[in-house]
Phi, psi and omega in degrees: 000163184255131178283148185231133173247147176282175181293340176258026171068027178259141182288138176241181179294141176297157179233168179288148179304325179296320178294321178296318178297323178296317179295322179292319180296323182277359179076017180270354182211163175230153181279126180263310179219151177269324179227115348290150185299122183220132175237160177236127177288144181258348187234018182213132177264172179294327180293336180269004185237158176246127181245155177239147184290148176239143176252125177271124179249134188234129174244089184293141177225163180289328179247320183226136179247133177269139178232140179210140175251125182240127176288131187293314187292313186255353174060043168268151174275107187265344180203142181214149180206158174235118185258115179266123184277164178247033183297320180296321178294321178295316179299315181296321180294320178293320178295320179295318179297318179297319178296318179297316182294320180294320179296321182291325176294318181292329179276354181061032172268181183297128183207165175269130180301146179294137182234013185282348180268351183240029179240146178244125181282135180289166178296136181080014181295139175234148174300149182305323180293330177278320179299326181297326178298314179295317183295322179297317180294318179294325177300315181284334173296316178296320180294316181292325179294334179277346183239356178213154184280086179282135179238343182201163181227138171238130183225143175279104187279316182244108179273309179225135172263100186296330178293319178289331178291320180283323182236087184296343182275005181297145182244166177088008177259118190293321186287355176273002181255156173070218191282352180264004184297135177087349184288327181294312181295316181295320179297318179295318180295323178296320178290319185292317183262012172057034173058039178231154175290129183292341185260312183253352179077016181291141177235159178072019179237157176299132182246145181245146175287126188231143180270127176295316170252111187302154178295333177292344177253025179068033173281147184267173176264012178297151184295335178288350178251010183246148174212187179242140179214148173286164185298316179300317180293322180296321179291318181292324180294319177059233183263014178280156170280166179299323179293319179292332179280352178105016180230066181292337183289344182292332179296320178290321178295325181291341181270009179300145183293158178276056188294312181295318178297320180293324180295316179293318180293329181290332185257353190294321182284326175296320177294317181297317179295322179292322178292321178295329180292345178287342181090355178273150175298132183243124176256132180252138178226165179260165176295326177297319177295319178299313180297320180296315180295317181294321178294321179295324179281348179076028181268158175276170184276109169219161183293318184287330177286328171298319179297318180295337182262010182288137168087163179286349178283354178296122184286174179294328179235130182225114182266147178251111182248350178285130183282340183221157175248128181276124177264115184246127178237123178287127182242348184085173183245026179106191185248146173275334183289151181256002180223156169259140183254151172273185185290347179264357179091010179262145180293136179237344183208131179263127181271147179288148177288334180277131180261336185251130178231130178056032177087004181232154171224159183301131181105346178296143174274127187227166168239129182242126175242101184268121185254349181226163176088187184276353182248036180295145179151176179247124178254096190276142181285114176233030180095343181245359180274092182242141185259145171243119191267158172224154179294337180286346182092359176263108188258160170251147177233131180267124180240176179294337181265357181136193182256129176257123187254155170074042176260135182289147185294340182290345180275355188261150172228130183288133177253313180203137180292152176295133181231017179091005181223152174249142188237150172203160180234146173222145181292148175287166182279005179056039181291140176252154176295121182299341179282342182243349183280000000 
């Protein structure tokens, strides 16, 4: 759906893309942003309009976070997005910087003295790769709050309980009782084994939780002894161990650390505190509740549909009216360093202090219409048309088919300034509520 602002910059209810195109053609509105699509009415103020509350639902993930906007009175999903974090890039950059500094100290060349032993971390400190996850979500909360009438937030606070995964006999955990029992462990196994059968690699089929060492052979219920298998493989394996069945490597794979689960658990309270600081009512839900709601609605596994199913506020019927899902990828806003380093940590290239040339900077979304030369054509902005600038005026443009190099700046037209994210759209699956279809 398209976000709508009043003539006095106040958020109104989103509208259908067809309605937005009609308003633009008639001159009653102007385009404010392309991603996310936002228009501003020219002939209506907020006092002349009636708005309905929207609930932002968030499904935090270690790599991708699902976002969904649900209208409160009638409960349709009016907007959805999947936000891909850049935590791995931040971690790799920090590791590379640490390696360069350590090498220079060992070679006794010019270096900055180590300062990690005389610093005190403040309360609530998070590693930069973890802090970026929280900051990305808060950034989009602020953006959505500025273009739509948000009244409440639902967030998946507890995705995996690592203590319950290691010790299934633990007591006193409410979501392990009643109809949600087993959802936490199964959800973690689906993420860990990427929804494939560990034995035959089948996907898109019903999967069963299977013991690598069967319980009849004194195998435990610990998560390190569990995997996923399709029904035929589970039946053929019987009471054999995974090694006896011909898959000895699965025992080592099952011992992989709970890295993704730990990353989500490390940031969940910082995210929850930040959401509460916004002043909006915040509802917290567990991963088991999300899985239960999604299974009850008959939806497939996607990040944005998980977000729409977060929390106990999810109604019995939930309609999907948004025609597309916005794919958001965090790319950063450039580099602070003024040099490029070689593999030994020595500078090899000096970067210019100026980032913008001829009115463009790297990352801007553009439209290019080339009328001369061997690269004639129209490169239309669809979320992937990003420009890479040079001081010479010969730019590169990234398209869905690859990178086109050496286009003169006079062929370009600015569509949207770089904001640290890359955008793309994909159609929704047009899922219907099984209770009404």
